[in-house]
N, C-alpha and C positions, 0 to 999 in steps of 0.2 A: 454454414450454419445461419439460419434466420434467429438472431438476439432476440428479437421480439416477441418469438412466440414460444420461448421456453421457461420452464417451472424454476422457482426459487433454487430447489435441488440441482439442477440442470446449471444454472449459473454456478452454484458453490462448486460442484463438481469441474466445470470447465474452466473456472478461474484457478482454482485451486492446482488442476494438471497443470496450467499454462505457467503459474507459478514456480512449479517444479521443473518444469523442461526448458523454459526460456529465459535466458539471462536480460535479454532487454526488456521482456515483461516484467522480470522483477523487480529491476531498476526503475523501469516506468513507474509500478505500482509505489516502491517507494517513495518515490517523486509524489504521487497523487495523495499518497496518506499523508503525507508531510504538509505539501498544501492547504489540506483540510483543515491542519491547525490554527489554531490563533496564533496572531501576532508574538503576544507574549511568550506561548509554549514553544512556539519558534525560535525566538530570543534564549530561552532558558533552558532549551532540551530537556523542557520538564511536561509533563502531563496535569496543566493547573486547574481544568473544567470538569466535572463529571456530566459528558454531553454526548458521551458515545461516538466522539469525532476524534479524527487524529489516532495516533500513536497511545496504546494506554501507560498506565505509571511505570511499570515494569520496564517496556519497551522503548520509551520515548527517549533516553538518552542514547544508547546506540543508534536506534535507527534515525533519530534526528542527525546525528553525526554523518549516518551513512548518507543520509539525502542530502546534507551539505555538501558533501564530497564530491557525490554524483552531480548535482548543481554547480559543482566548480569545475567540472569536465573529466573528472577522473573517476574511472568504472571502479566495480567492487572489486576485493584481492578473492581468490579462493576460499579464503577462511570467512570473509564477511558473508560471501554468497552464499556459504553452507548456514552461519547464524540467521540470515534473512529469510531462508528458504524454511526455517523451523517458525520462524516467527511470523511470516506474513500471512499463512492460509486461514488465519484467523481473521483477519480483516477482508476477507471476501464479500462481504455485506456490504461494508463502504464502497469498496471497489466497484460491484454491481450498480450501486444507485450514482457512483461517480459517471461509471459509462452508459448508464441510461439516460442521466442527465446530458452528459458530452454529444451523444448519438443521436441524441432526441426520441428515446424509447420510453421516454418518461412523461 
């Protein structure tokens, strides 16, 4: 697939499907969203800024804990993957922006 020529709707569908099907993609996505947070948000496990970047206030604590676990070298448990798969699809737009920037599409 040529990611450079697809619509936002197609990005959304592709990213959300990937998050549901691939454990590796899910774990990488959690880390990418965590990395987008500010240092104080990462330290506190909270969403402290209304900037539409990083995890939202409801997801910040559990998802930040998961991200730190992943960065420590431990994969998610089946229960954590279940929770993450419920939460992560809403972050597709941030993941699209990150993907475009990293891969030179934007």
